[in-house]
N, C-alpha and C positions, 0 to 999 in steps of 0.2 A: 513508594516515593521515599527518596533520602531525604529525613526530617533532622536539623539540627537544633532545633529552638531557636533560632535568631528571628530577624527581620523577614528576611527574603523565604525561608522555608515555611513559616507559620504563614505568609500570605500565602504561596501558593498552597498549602496544605487548605487554605480555606477557602482559595479560590474554585480547587480545583476537586472539591469534596466530593462532589458525585459521581468522580470518576474513579477516587485512591480507593481499594481495596484494602491495602495496608501499607501501613508505613513503618521506617528502619529506621533508628540510631544507631549510632555507633560511638563507640569509646577508647578513646585512643590515647588516651593520659594529656590531652591540652588542659591548659590552666583554666578554661571555662568548660570543660565537657560536664561534669556536673550540675551547672549553674543552667546552661541550655538543657541538661536531660528534663531536670524539673518542667521547663518550658513546654518540651514536646508533649510529654506526658501528659500536663494539664489540657491542653491543646488537640488532643487525640479524645483525650477523655469527652471533652465536650463537645464535638464532633459525631465521637461514636467511630472511630478509624480506629484498629488493631496497632499497636506498636509493639515493635519486635526492638529486640535490646541486643547487641551485640558487641562482643570485646574485642576490639584490637590493640591489646595494651602491648602485644609486641613493639608498636609503631610508637610507643613511649620509651621500650626500652631500648630501642635500637638504632634509630633515628635521629637526626640534629635539626633541631630547630627552636628559635625562642620561646614558642607556641608550648613548648614540653618543656621548659627548663624554669617554670616560676614566674610569678606576677613580673619580680624585679629585673627579667629580661626581654620585657616588652619594651620598646621606645616609646618615647611623648614623641608628638607631633604629629605632623601629615599624612592620608593614609596616600602615598607615593611611593616608589620604584624605591630610591636609595634608602629611605626608613623603614618599610614595612620589607624587604627581603628577606631576614633574617626571622620571620615570620611562616617563611614557606615551608609544610611541612612535604616531604618529598614525596609524589606520585599518590599523595592520597585521596583526592576522588577516584585516580584509576584502582587503588584498590579496594575503595567504598564499593566503585560501581559494580566493580567484579564480583564484589560478594554479596552483591544486592540481585545481581543477576542468578545466580545459584539460587538465591529465595526466592524468586519470583518465578523462577522455572519449578522451583519444587511447590509451589504454590498454585501451579497451570496460569500463569499471569504473563501477557506481551509486551506490555510496555514497564520501562522504568521511568522515571520524573527526577530531576535536581535541579536547585536553583541558584545555577551560577548566572552572574549578570558582568553587564559591561562594565564593570565600573575595577574589577577582578582582571582581565585581560591582561592588563599589561603586566602585572605583579605574578600571577599565577596561572604557569603553563596549561594545569588540568583544569582551566575553566575557558579556555578560548572554546570558541567555535570549532575551529580543526581537529582540537580534541575531540570533543564531545562528537562529532561526525566519524574520526577514524574509531573512537570507544566503541559508538554503535555499531558499527560494519564488524567489528573483531564480536560483540557481544552477540549480534545476528547470527554468525556465521557458528559460535562456538555455543548456539541452544538449539535444541528440538524445535522449539517451542517458536525460535526466528525473534528473538526479544530484541526491541529498539528502543533506545531513549530520547526521551523527551525533555527539551529544556527551553521552555517558552519565554525564560526572561534572559538567554544571553545577550540579547540587543538590546536590554531596556538598562536605564540605569535605577540607582539604589533609590533616588526620588522619584521616578516612574510606578515602581513597585511598592512605593510609601504611600501614593497616590490610589493606585488597584488597591491595597488594604484601608485606605479612609475610605475609600466606597464599601467596602465590604464591613465596614465599622469594628474593625479589628483594633483594640486594645492595647499597642507596643509596648507599653510598663510591663505587659505578661510576655515580652520576649528578653532575650538576652543576648549584647553583643561583645562587652567587652574582652578583649583577648589579656586580661590580668585575671580574669575570675573570681575578683572579689565581691562581696558581699551585696555591697555596691558599682555600681561602674564607675572607672576612675576618672572619668571627663577628658582625658589627657592624650589617651593613646589612640593610633590611626584609626581603629574602629569606633570608637567613642565619638571622635569626630565628624568620621562620615555618618555617623548615624544621627546626630545633632542634625548636621547640615542635610540629609534625607529629610528630613522631618519637615526642619524649616521650610525648605522647597516645597513640600506637599502643603504649607498650612497646618499642619499639624501640631496642636500644642504638645509640646513635648514632657510627659508624666516622669520619665525617666527618673530616677535616685540616684544623683551624681558623687561621687566623693568630695568635688569642689565645690557644691553649692553650697 
């Protein structure tokens, strides 16, 4: 399973823990990589799931995205197309899934999991159902094991995912979302606002530490 350490992937890690043999976290130079990685490590340790950490630093070196250019580059405001387009990291999920496919085949595994969800569809082309289906076919054709991609959250909202986490008893303060990568969540960028709304919609008391609290 591809595990960032954010709300969605941590929820999937817990929900499907009995099926997950291996988790992989990718460091690609984003503002929030290290904060997310801390969370990924903690949840894998809690569940007894091995975590592989792979360096994709060439993305941060050669690709263009505000997510790779420091906290000040991240816009404030709602999680919508016009405001958040600058945060797109070109073909990020495609690159990660390709690397994860090689890792899975090396370990004799037949399924990859990724926690994309419906709120990402309009903004990120590599989070859409059509992309996941196409990438799954490519991975299946390109591996001896016939590896496929499982993305069970594709049609769920972030609030739907948070509700699943609520039933699982996940403490979301042990996940990280802020695209600025600060010690505390900034509370103002699109991902912070989306996080706050999802927790509120799911009826979860938000214990996240925000800079603006």
